[in-house]
ROMARDREN-973981 format. One record per residue (C-alpha): y, z, x; residue in three letters. Coordinates in steps of 0.5 Angstrom, whole numbers, plus 500, padded with zeros to 3 digits. Example, Ala and Ser with C-alpha at 12.3 -4.5 7.8 and 13.67 -1.06 7.14 Angstrom:
REM residues 2
c2  c3  c1  r
491  516  525  ala
498  514  527  ser
***
This chain:
REM residues 91
c2  c3  c1  r
480  489  507  met
482  482  509  glu
489  481  509  tyr
494  476  513  thr
499  479  518  thr
504  476  514  phe
505  483  510  leu
508  489  514  asn
504  496  513  lys
508  498  508  gly
506  492  504  gly
499  493  505  leu
499  501  503  ile
502  499  496  leu
497  493  495  ile
491  498  497  thr
494  504  492  leu
494  498  487  tyr
487  496  488  arg
485  503  488  asn
487  504  481  gly
494  506  483  gly
493  512  487  ser
489  516  493  ala
489  522  497  phe
492  521  503  glu
486  522  507  ser
483  516  503  glu
489  512  504  leu
487  513  512  lys
480  511  511  glu
482  505  506  leu
487  502  511  thr
484  504  517  arg
492  506  519  phe
493  512  524  ser
496  518  521  pro
502  517  524  gly
503  510  521  thr
501  513  514  ile
506  519  515  gln
512  514  517  thr
511  509  511  trp
509  514  506  lys
516  517  507  glu
519  510  507  arg
516  508  501  leu
518  515  497  lys
525  514  499  glu
525  507  496  lys
522  509  490  gly
515  506  491  tyr
511  512  491  ile
511  519  489  glu
508  524  493  val
504  531  490  val
501  536  494  lys
495  538  490  val
492  545  494  lys
491  543  501  asn
491  535  500  lys
497  530  499  val
496  525  493  tyr
500  519  493  ile
501  515  487  lys
505  508  485  leu
511  509  481  thr
512  503  476  gln
517  500  481  lys
511  501  486  gly
506  497  482  arg
511  491  481  glu
512  491  488  met
505  491  489  ala
503  485  484  glu
509  481  487  arg
506  482  494  leu
499  480  492  ile
502  474  489  thr
506  472  495  leu
500  474  500  asp
495  469  496  thr
500  464  496  arg
502  464  504  ile
494  464  505  glu
494  458  501  glu
499  454  505  ile
496  456  511  val
489  454  509  glu
492  447  507  glu
495  446  514  gln
***
């Protein structure tokens, strides 16, 4: 994935989930983002607290799903990121 550095890792997680159909197992999310387990854990808790994701344990796996609020935020972040890239490229 190629994203600019203007977004924090939480934003990148939201966008990754959004582009993955709105959900992923935690192990998939680690592969897709290439973030460390510690980074995923930290942001998973922050995003859950803010109501952007739901976390469900399925047997021995952790399933992460965007809430409606998370979907809306991901859409805004994608729009913002695209616009920032356009501005930077104009320079």
